[in-house]
C-alpha positions as CSV (number, residue, x, y, z in Angstrom):
1,M,93.4,36.1,95.9
2,I,95.4,34.9,98.9
3,G,94.8,35.1,102.6
4,K,97.3,36.0,105.3
5,R,96.8,35.2,108.9
6,V,97.9,38.1,111.2
7,G,97.1,38.2,114.9
8,G,94.4,35.6,114.7
9,K,92.6,37.4,111.8
10,T,92.7,36.7,108.1
11,Y,93.5,39.5,105.6
12,Y,93.1,39.1,101.9
13,Y,95.3,40.3,99.1
14,L,95.0,40.3,95.3
15,A,98.2,38.8,94.2
16,T,99.9,38.7,90.7
17,S,102.3,35.8,90.0
18,A,104.9,35.4,87.4
19,R,107.9,33.1,86.7
20,V,111.1,34.6,87.9
21,D,114.2,32.6,86.9
22,G,111.9,29.8,85.9
23,K,110.1,29.7,89.3
24,P,106.6,31.1,90.2
25,R,106.8,34.2,92.4
26,I,104.4,36.8,93.6
27,V,105.4,40.0,91.9
28,D,102.6,42.4,93.0
29,Q,99.9,42.4,95.6
30,K,97.1,44.8,96.6
31,Y,95.4,44.7,100.0
32,L,91.7,44.0,99.8
33,G,90.6,43.8,103.4
34,T,89.0,41.3,105.7
35,A,86.2,39.0,104.6
36,A,83.6,41.3,106.1
37,E,85.1,44.3,104.2
38,I,85.1,42.4,101.0
39,E,81.5,41.3,101.6
40,A,80.4,44.9,102.2
41,A,82.1,46.1,99.1
42,M,80.6,43.3,97.0
43,A,77.1,44.2,98.4
44,G,77.6,47.7,96.9
45,A,78.4,49.6,100.1
46,V,79.8,53.0,99.5
47,S,82.6,54.3,101.8
48,L,82.0,58.0,102.7
49,P,84.6,60.3,104.0
50,S,84.3,61.1,107.7
51,R,85.4,64.7,107.2
52,T,87.0,67.0,104.7
53,R,89.5,69.9,104.6
54,H,89.9,72.7,102.1
55,L,93.4,74.0,101.5
56,V,94.6,77.2,99.9
57,F,96.1,76.1,96.5
58,G,95.6,78.2,93.3
59,D,97.0,81.6,94.3
60,L,99.8,80.0,96.4
61,A,100.8,77.6,93.6
62,A,100.7,80.4,90.9
63,T,102.9,82.6,93.2
64,W,105.3,79.7,93.7
65,A,105.5,79.2,89.9
66,V,106.9,82.8,89.6
67,V,109.2,82.3,92.6
68,E,110.6,79.2,90.9
69,K,111.1,80.9,87.5
70,L,112.9,83.8,89.2
71,G,115.1,81.5,91.1
72,V,114.5,83.5,94.2
73,I,115.6,80.9,96.7
74,D,118.8,80.0,94.9
75,I,119.8,83.6,94.3
76,I,119.3,84.5,98.0
77,D,121.1,81.4,99.3
78,E,124.0,82.1,96.9
79,V,124.4,85.6,98.2
80,T,123.9,84.8,101.9
81,G,125.9,81.6,101.9
82,G,123.0,79.2,102.3
83,R,121.8,77.6,105.5
84,R,123.3,77.5,109.0
85,A,123.6,74.0,110.5
86,D,121.0,74.9,113.2
87,A,118.6,76.7,110.9
88,G,115.2,75.3,110.2
89,A,115.3,76.4,106.6
90,S,117.6,78.4,104.3
91,V,117.5,82.2,104.2
92,G,116.2,82.0,100.6
93,T,113.4,79.7,101.7
94,Y,112.3,81.9,104.5
95,L,112.3,85.1,102.4
96,A,110.5,83.4,99.6
97,L,107.8,82.1,102.0
98,A,107.5,85.6,103.5
99,A,107.0,87.2,100.0
100,M,104.4,84.5,99.1
101,N,102.5,85.2,102.3
102,R,102.4,88.9,101.4
103,V,101.0,88.1,98.0
104,V,98.3,85.7,99.1
105,A,97.2,86.6,102.7
106,P,99.4,89.1,104.6
107,C,99.9,88.2,108.2
108,S,102.4,88.5,111.0
109,K,105.3,86.0,111.4
110,L,103.6,84.9,114.7
111,A,100.5,83.9,112.7
112,F,102.4,82.5,109.7
113,A,102.6,78.8,110.9
114,D,98.8,78.6,111.3
115,W,98.3,80.2,107.9
116,W,100.7,77.8,106.3
117,A,98.9,74.8,107.9
118,G,95.8,75.8,106.0
119,T,97.5,75.7,102.6
120,A,98.8,73.0,100.2
121,G,102.2,74.6,100.7
122,E,103.8,71.3,101.9
123,H,103.5,70.0,98.4
124,L,105.4,73.0,97.0
125,V,108.3,73.3,99.4
126,R,109.2,71.1,102.3
127,V,109.6,73.0,105.6
128,A,109.4,71.4,109.0
129,K,106.6,72.7,111.2
130,A,109.1,73.8,113.9
131,A,111.0,75.9,111.3
132,L,108.0,78.2,110.8
133,D,108.2,79.7,114.3
134,H,108.7,83.4,114.0
135,R,111.8,83.3,116.1
136,R,113.5,80.9,113.7
137,F,112.7,83.2,110.8
138,W,114.3,86.2,112.5
139,D,117.3,84.2,113.6
140,A,117.9,83.3,110.0
141,M,117.7,87.0,109.0
142,H,120.9,87.7,110.9
143,A,122.6,86.6,107.6
144,V,121.3,89.7,105.7
145,D,122.1,93.3,106.0
146,T,121.4,96.4,103.9
147,D,124.2,95.6,101.4
148,T,123.1,92.0,101.1
149,L,119.5,92.9,100.4
150,G,120.7,95.3,97.7
151,E,122.8,92.6,96.0
152,I,119.9,90.1,96.2
153,E,117.5,92.7,94.7
154,R,120.0,93.4,91.9
155,R,120.3,89.8,90.9
156,I,116.6,89.1,91.1
157,A,115.9,92.2,89.0
158,A,118.4,91.0,86.4
159,T,116.8,87.6,86.3
160,A,113.3,89.1,85.9
161,I,114.5,91.2,82.9
162,T,116.0,88.2,81.2
163,M,113.4,85.5,82.1
164,F,110.3,87.7,81.3
165,G,111.8,89.9,78.6
166,L,111.0,93.2,80.4
167,D,111.2,96.4,78.5
168,T,113.6,98.8,80.3
169,S,113.8,101.5,77.7
170,S,112.1,103.8,80.2
171,L,111.5,103.3,84.0
172,A,109.3,105.3,86.3
173,L,110.5,106.6,89.7
174,D,108.3,107.6,92.5
175,M,108.3,107.7,96.3
176,T,105.8,107.4,99.2
177,N,105.8,106.6,102.9
178,F,104.1,104.2,105.2
179,A,102.8,104.7,108.7
180,T,104.1,102.4,111.5
181,Y,103.0,101.9,115.0
182,I,106.4,102.1,116.6
183,D,106.5,103.7,120.0
184,S,107.9,107.3,120.1
185,T,110.5,106.3,122.7
186,N,112.0,103.5,120.6
187,D,115.5,104.5,119.5
188,R,116.3,101.2,117.7
189,A,114.4,102.2,114.5
190,P,115.9,105.5,113.2
191,I,114.4,104.8,109.8
192,A,110.9,105.4,111.3
193,Q,110.4,109.2,111.8
194,R,107.5,111.6,111.9
195,G,107.1,113.6,108.8
196,K,104.5,114.5,106.1
197,A,102.4,111.4,106.1
198,K,100.8,110.5,102.7
199,Q,98.3,108.4,104.6
200,K,97.3,111.5,106.7
201,R,98.6,109.9,109.9
202,S,100.9,112.7,111.2
203,D,100.7,111.2,114.7
204,L,102.6,108.0,113.6
205,R,106.3,107.4,112.6
206,L,106.9,106.9,108.9
207,V,109.1,104.8,106.7
208,G,109.8,106.2,103.3
209,L,110.0,104.0,100.2
210,G,111.2,104.8,96.7
211,L,110.5,102.5,93.7
212,V,111.7,102.3,90.1
213,V,109.3,100.3,88.0
214,T,109.1,99.2,84.4
215,R,106.4,100.7,82.1
216,D,106.0,97.1,81.0
217,G,103.7,95.9,83.8
218,G,104.9,98.1,86.6
219,I,107.5,95.6,87.7
220,P,109.7,97.0,90.5
221,L,113.4,96.7,89.8
222,L,114.9,99.0,92.4
223,S,113.7,100.0,95.9
224,H,115.1,102.4,98.4
225,A,113.9,102.6,102.0
226,Y,114.7,105.9,103.9
227,P,113.7,107.8,107.1
228,G,110.1,109.1,106.8
229,D,111.1,112.7,107.8
230,R,113.2,113.3,104.7
231,P,111.5,115.0,101.7
232,D,111.2,112.8,98.7
233,V,113.3,115.2,96.6
234,T,116.3,114.6,98.8
235,Q,116.4,110.9,98.0
236,F,116.2,111.3,94.3
237,A,120.0,111.6,93.6
238,G,120.8,108.4,95.5
239,M,118.2,106.4,93.6
240,I,119.5,107.8,90.3
241,D,123.1,106.8,91.1
242,E,122.0,103.2,92.0
243,L,119.8,103.0,88.9
244,A,122.7,104.1,86.6
245,A,125.0,101.6,88.3
246,R,122.6,98.8,87.9
247,H,121.9,99.8,84.3
248,R,125.6,99.6,83.5
249,G,126.3,96.5,85.5
250,L,123.2,94.4,84.8
251,G,122.3,95.4,81.3
252,L,119.2,97.4,82.0
253,V,119.0,98.3,78.3
254,S,116.5,98.3,75.5
255,S,116.5,98.0,71.8
256,A,112.7,98.1,72.2
257,D,110.4,100.6,70.5
258,P,109.6,103.0,73.4
259,A,106.1,103.4,72.1
260,D,105.4,99.7,71.8
261,P,105.4,97.7,75.1
262,A,104.9,94.6,73.0
263,D,108.4,95.0,71.6
264,P,110.6,93.8,74.5
265,A,114.2,94.6,75.3
266,D,117.1,92.5,74.2
267,P,119.1,91.8,77.4
268,A,122.1,91.0,75.3
269,D,122.6,94.5,74.1
270,P,125.4,96.6,75.7
271,A,124.4,98.8,78.5
272,D,124.5,102.4,77.3
273,P,123.2,104.8,80.0
274,A,122.0,107.2,77.3
275,E,119.5,104.5,76.2
276,L,117.7,104.6,79.5
277,T,115.0,107.2,80.2
278,V,113.8,107.8,83.8
279,V,110.3,109.2,84.3
280,F,109.4,111.1,87.4
281,D,106.7,113.5,88.6
282,A,107.0,117.2,89.5
283,G,107.5,116.3,93.2
284,Q,111.2,115.5,92.3
285,N,111.8,118.8,90.5
286,S,114.9,120.7,91.6
287,Q,117.9,122.0,89.7
288,P,120.3,119.7,91.5
289,N,118.2,116.7,90.7
290,F,118.1,117.5,87.0
291,D,121.9,118.1,87.1
292,H,122.3,114.7,88.7
293,V,120.3,113.0,85.9
294,A,122.4,114.7,83.3
295,A,125.7,113.7,85.1
296,A,124.5,110.1,85.2
297,G,124.0,110.2,81.5
298,L,120.3,109.2,81.7
299,G,117.4,110.6,79.6
300,Y,114.4,112.0,81.4
301,I,110.7,112.8,81.1
302,G,109.2,115.0,83.7
303,S,106.6,117.7,84.1
304,L,106.1,121.3,85.2
305,P,102.8,122.2,87.0
306,P,101.2,124.8,84.9
307,S,100.1,126.9,87.9
308,D,103.6,127.1,89.5
309,H,105.3,129.5,87.2
310,P,102.5,131.8,85.8
311,A,104.9,134.4,84.5
312,N,106.7,131.9,82.3
313,H,103.8,129.8,81.3
314,D,101.1,132.4,80.5
315,A,101.9,132.3,76.8
316,L,101.9,128.5,76.7
317,L,98.6,128.2,78.6
318,A,97.0,130.9,76.3
319,I,97.4,128.6,73.3
320,P,93.8,127.7,72.2
321,I,92.8,124.1,72.4
322,S,91.9,124.3,68.7
323,D,95.7,124.4,68.0
324,Y,96.3,121.1,69.8
325,Q,96.5,117.9,67.8
326,R,94.5,114.8,68.8
327,I,96.6,111.9,70.1
328,D,94.8,108.8,68.8
329,A,96.5,106.4,71.2
330,F,94.8,108.0,74.2
331,D,91.1,108.8,74.5
332,G,90.3,112.5,75.0
333,L,93.9,113.6,74.9
334,H,95.3,116.5,72.8
335,A,98.8,117.9,72.6
336,V,100.8,120.7,71.0
337,E,104.6,121.0,70.7
338,V,105.8,124.3,72.2
339,G,109.5,124.2,71.4
340,S,112.0,124.7,74.2
341,I,111.3,126.0,77.7
342,H,113.8,127.1,80.3
343,A,113.3,125.9,83.8
344,L,115.3,124.3,86.7
345,G,118.5,125.5,85.3
346,R,118.3,124.1,81.8
347,S,116.5,124.1,78.5
348,H,113.9,121.3,77.9
349,R,111.8,120.1,75.0
350,A,108.2,121.0,76.1
351,L,104.9,119.4,75.1
352,L,101.7,120.9,76.3
353,T,98.9,118.3,76.8
354,H,95.2,118.6,77.6
355,S,93.3,115.6,79.0
356,A,89.5,115.7,79.0
357,E,89.5,113.2,81.8
358,L,91.8,115.3,83.9
359,H,89.8,118.4,83.1
360,A,86.6,116.8,84.3
361,G,88.2,115.5,87.4
362,Q,89.6,118.9,88.4
363,A,86.3,120.5,87.8
364,R,84.6,117.9,90.1
365,G,87.2,118.5,92.7
366,L,86.7,122.3,92.5
367,D,82.9,121.8,92.8
368,Q,83.4,119.8,96.0
369,T,85.8,122.3,97.5
370,L,83.5,125.2,96.7
371,A,80.5,123.3,98.1
372,K,82.3,122.6,101.3
373,A,83.3,126.3,101.7
374,E,79.7,127.4,101.0
375,R,78.4,125.0,103.7
376,E,80.8,126.4,106.3
377,L,80.0,129.9,105.3
378,G,76.3,129.1,105.5
379,K,76.6,128.0,109.1
380,I,78.3,131.3,110.0
381,G,75.8,133.3,107.9
382,H,72.8,131.7,109.7
383,M,74.3,132.4,113.1
384,L,74.9,136.0,112.2
385,A,71.4,136.4,110.7
386,A,69.9,135.2,114.0
387,G,71.8,138.0,115.8
388,R,74.1,135.6,117.7
389,G,77.4,137.0,116.5
390,R,80.0,137.2,119.2
391,R,83.3,137.7,117.3
392,T,84.9,141.0,116.5
393,H,85.2,142.0,112.9
394,E,88.9,141.0,112.9
395,Q,88.1,137.6,114.4
396,L,85.3,137.0,111.9
397,T,87.5,138.0,109.0
398,T,90.2,135.6,110.1
399,A,87.7,132.7,110.4
400,L,86.3,133.5,106.9
401,G,89.9,133.6,105.5
402,K,90.6,130.1,106.8
403,I,87.5,128.8,105.0
404,T,88.3,130.5,101.6
405,N,92.1,130.1,101.7
406,K,92.1,127.0,99.5
407,R,93.6,126.5,96.0
408,W,91.5,128.3,93.4
409,V,88.7,129.0,96.0
410,R,90.5,132.2,97.1
411,D,90.4,133.5,93.5
412,L,86.8,132.7,92.8
413,L,84.8,133.2,96.1
414,T,84.5,136.6,97.8
415,T,82.9,137.3,101.1
416,T,81.3,140.6,102.4
417,V,80.6,141.4,106.0
418,T,78.2,144.3,106.8
419,G,77.2,145.8,110.1
420,D,79.0,147.8,112.8
421,R,79.0,145.4,115.8
422,P,78.8,141.6,116.3
423,S,75.0,141.5,116.8
424,T,74.4,143.3,113.5
425,F,77.1,141.6,111.4
426,R,75.7,140.0,108.3
427,L,77.6,137.8,105.8
428,A,77.2,137.5,102.0
429,W,79.3,135.7,99.4
430,R,79.5,135.1,95.7
431,I,81.3,132.9,93.2
432,D,82.5,134.6,90.1
433,E,81.4,132.3,87.3
434,A,83.3,134.3,84.7
435,D,86.5,133.9,86.6
436,R,85.8,130.2,87.0
437,A,85.3,129.7,83.3
438,A,88.5,131.6,82.6
439,L,90.4,129.4,85.2
440,E,89.1,126.2,83.6
441,Q,90.1,127.3,80.1
442,R,93.5,128.4,81.3
443,L,94.6,125.5,83.6
444,F,92.2,122.6,83.8
445,G,93.3,119.4,82.1
446,K,96.7,120.7,81.1
447,R,100.2,119.4,81.8
448,I,103.6,120.7,80.6
449,L,105.8,117.7,79.8
450,I,109.5,118.3,79.6
451,S,112.2,115.9,78.3
452,D,115.6,115.7,76.6
453,R,114.2,113.1,74.2
454,H,114.1,115.2,71.0
455,T,113.6,112.3,68.6
456,W,110.7,110.7,70.4
457,T,107.2,111.5,69.0
458,A,104.6,113.2,71.1
459,T,102.8,109.8,71.5
460,E,106.0,108.2,72.8
461,L,106.6,111.1,75.3
462,I,103.1,110.9,76.6
463,A,103.2,107.1,76.9
464,G,106.5,107.4,78.8
465,Y,105.2,110.0,81.2
466,R,102.0,108.0,81.8
467,S,104.1,105.1,83.0
468,Q,104.5,107.1,86.2
469,S,101.0,105.8,87.0
470,D,102.5,102.3,87.2
471,A,104.7,103.4,90.1
472,E,101.7,105.1,91.8
473,F,99.6,101.9,91.3
474,G,102.4,99.9,93.0
475,F,102.2,102.1,96.0
476,R,98.4,101.8,96.1
477,Q,98.8,98.0,95.9
478,L,101.2,98.0,98.9
479,K,98.6,100.0,100.9
480,D,95.9,97.4,100.1
481,P,95.4,95.7,103.5
482,H,94.3,92.4,101.9
483,V,96.7,91.4,99.2
484,V,100.4,92.3,98.5
485,S,100.3,94.6,101.5
486,F,103.0,96.4,103.4
487,S,100.8,96.2,106.5
488,P,100.6,94.7,109.0
489,M,104.2,95.5,109.9
490,H,104.9,94.4,113.5
491,H,108.6,95.3,113.6
492,W,110.5,97.8,115.7
493,T,114.1,97.6,114.8
494,E,115.9,99.1,111.8
495,H,117.1,95.7,110.5
496,N,113.7,94.0,110.7
497,I,112.0,96.9,109.0
498,R,114.4,96.8,106.1
499,V,114.0,93.0,105.7
500,H,110.2,93.5,105.8
501,T,110.4,96.2,103.1
502,F,112.5,93.9,101.0
503,Y,110.1,91.0,100.9
504,C,107.1,93.4,100.5
505,V,108.7,94.8,97.3
506,L,109.6,91.2,96.2
507,A,105.9,90.3,96.7
508,L,104.9,93.3,94.5
509,M,107.3,92.1,91.8
510,I,105.8,88.6,91.9
511,A,102.2,89.8,91.9
512,H,102.8,92.2,88.9
513,L,104.6,89.6,87.0
514,M,101.6,87.3,87.5
515,R,99.3,90.1,86.3
516,R,101.6,90.6,83.3
517,I,101.5,86.9,82.4
518,A,97.8,86.9,82.5
519,H,97.6,90.2,80.5
520,Q,99.8,88.7,77.7
521,A,97.4,85.8,77.6
522,G,94.5,88.1,77.0
523,L,93.2,88.0,80.6
524,H,93.0,91.7,81.6
525,L,92.6,91.4,85.4
526,S,93.8,93.6,88.3
527,V,96.0,92.0,90.9
528,R,93.1,91.7,93.3
529,E,90.8,90.2,90.6
530,L,93.6,87.8,89.5
531,L,94.3,86.6,93.0
532,A,90.6,86.2,93.8
533,Q,90.1,84.0,90.8
534,L,93.2,81.9,91.7
535,A,92.1,81.7,95.4
536,G,88.9,80.0,94.2
537,I,91.0,77.1,93.0
538,Q,91.3,75.1,96.2
539,Q,92.5,71.7,97.2
540,T,90.0,69.4,98.9
541,V,91.2,66.6,101.2
542,L,88.7,63.8,101.8
543,L,89.5,61.9,104.9
544,Y,88.2,58.3,105.1
545,P,88.2,56.1,108.2
546,G,91.2,53.8,108.3
547,T,91.3,50.2,109.2
548,R,94.0,50.7,111.9
549,G,93.0,54.1,113.3
550,R,94.8,56.3,110.8
551,P,92.5,58.0,108.3
552,K,93.1,57.6,104.6
553,A,93.3,60.8,102.6
554,R,92.3,61.5,99.0
555,R,93.1,64.9,97.5
556,M,91.5,66.6,94.6
557,I,91.2,70.1,93.1
558,T,87.8,71.9,93.4
559,D,85.6,72.5,90.3
560,R,86.7,75.5,88.2
561,T,85.0,78.1,86.1
562,D,86.2,78.7,82.5
563,L,88.4,81.6,83.7
564,Q,89.8,79.6,86.5
565,Q,90.7,76.8,84.2
566,Q,92.5,79.2,81.9
567,L,94.5,80.4,84.8
568,F,95.1,76.9,86.0
569,D,96.6,76.0,82.6
570,L,98.4,79.4,82.2
571,F,100.4,78.9,85.4
572,D,100.7,75.2,84.9
573,L,99.1,74.4,88.3
574,A,98.7,70.8,87.3
575,R,102.4,70.4,88.2
576,W,101.4,70.6,91.9
577,A,97.8,69.3,91.7
578,P,97.1,65.9,93.3
579,A,96.7,63.0,90.9
580,G,93.5,62.0,92.7
């Protein structure tokens, strides 16, 4: 132990000496403190932290692990040309950070810097604090346009297929729209238009979004943003063209067993369009759309609503359930092959299915609709019974028609008005239970699946069609305000909205890849459950008083449950965890 005199005070060090070239030299030394500090330590004094900080770690680091594996930053920088001399960070870094924020804790770009300061992100990627200003982000986005974003998406999708062995034998296509708060007089965002809002906000301008996702984890591989006033069916052809082009150009192929998601595709196989099957719901049905799928050389699985073409479907729907075969792969599902059916300008292989779960759900929905109608009729009936009627017979009939003019209700519920003037009008109604039973037997729980895949088994067709739910789940996830969310969206120009849509879809890809990784490890968690568990893994910073004014920091990871430890190991979070 040696002492050094500095500024009139003596400071002590633990020194290690060794001979260097035959001469004694100090080769290592550690600072011990002043004599008083050494005395306190020897007396058993414990140094306590003056304060602590808790930083976001687990969910952010796991998200970063997927971003790294996908090579997101390198791909984007390669396409955009990297970083301008005056930029705070590269375009790839900015878009990666935006996607990570969407996964973990969606916020505006104005609030991003404050959010980032509360995370352990500085140990994942180095970004200067000044670079996190929202104006610097949007300055960097001048390097991207619609074509650039499409090329970036194509390359990231191809990497995801290769790196994660995604099954692309069949892909599900679906569309939705998102409400925005853009002012009606704003003419700089033609993509935002009023239309049929799926969030029931017809007073707001909408942005439409189409997605193509894998049946193997619901991973989005293709997105398409479009004006919200355009019907979904009109966007179908453009998405099919892009899907076919990417399939040929990027090897979206599969030698996988279509009924076995555990059998992944081999990305090295040649891209034959006929090997790809696109799955879509009845909302995309039109003869031009089916013609377009055929022209693109793609296979398809779709559906026909049983109630839409009663003249053509009566014979099919009359087939007794006893003739259906049980599909063991799906609880409560039965199916029967019904040969070919002609619809939408062509002949299709048809499979009629009956789901006990769907049947029960439709029955509950009808019960609720009938109950609501009866409550409304009851209010009118009580008023008439009290002699307070004021409407003419024609006006009363019109009001009753609005109440009963609902799907199925109009066929089951009948109303009768007696009396010759408003004060004597009386109302009665009845529900025909025999008609209801016949309706349930004929329609409830049934779907007509159509396809050109004649060699697939019934189980394979049903599994393919059910992958449509993965696309629907992706949209529900984007409408979750807490994680992987499209909202809040504080943008009012076409360019910024398209950039926002891009990194939201990228966030959805990252989150669903994370869920897929956990699922393959036997951890069957929803995206929200997975992120909640990872969010519980935090980094604690203990700040001790320093000898010269600057606090000393010691970092450690918080205690973990067994499940959190499994996730910690699965995503290799130790790579970014502090040593102690």
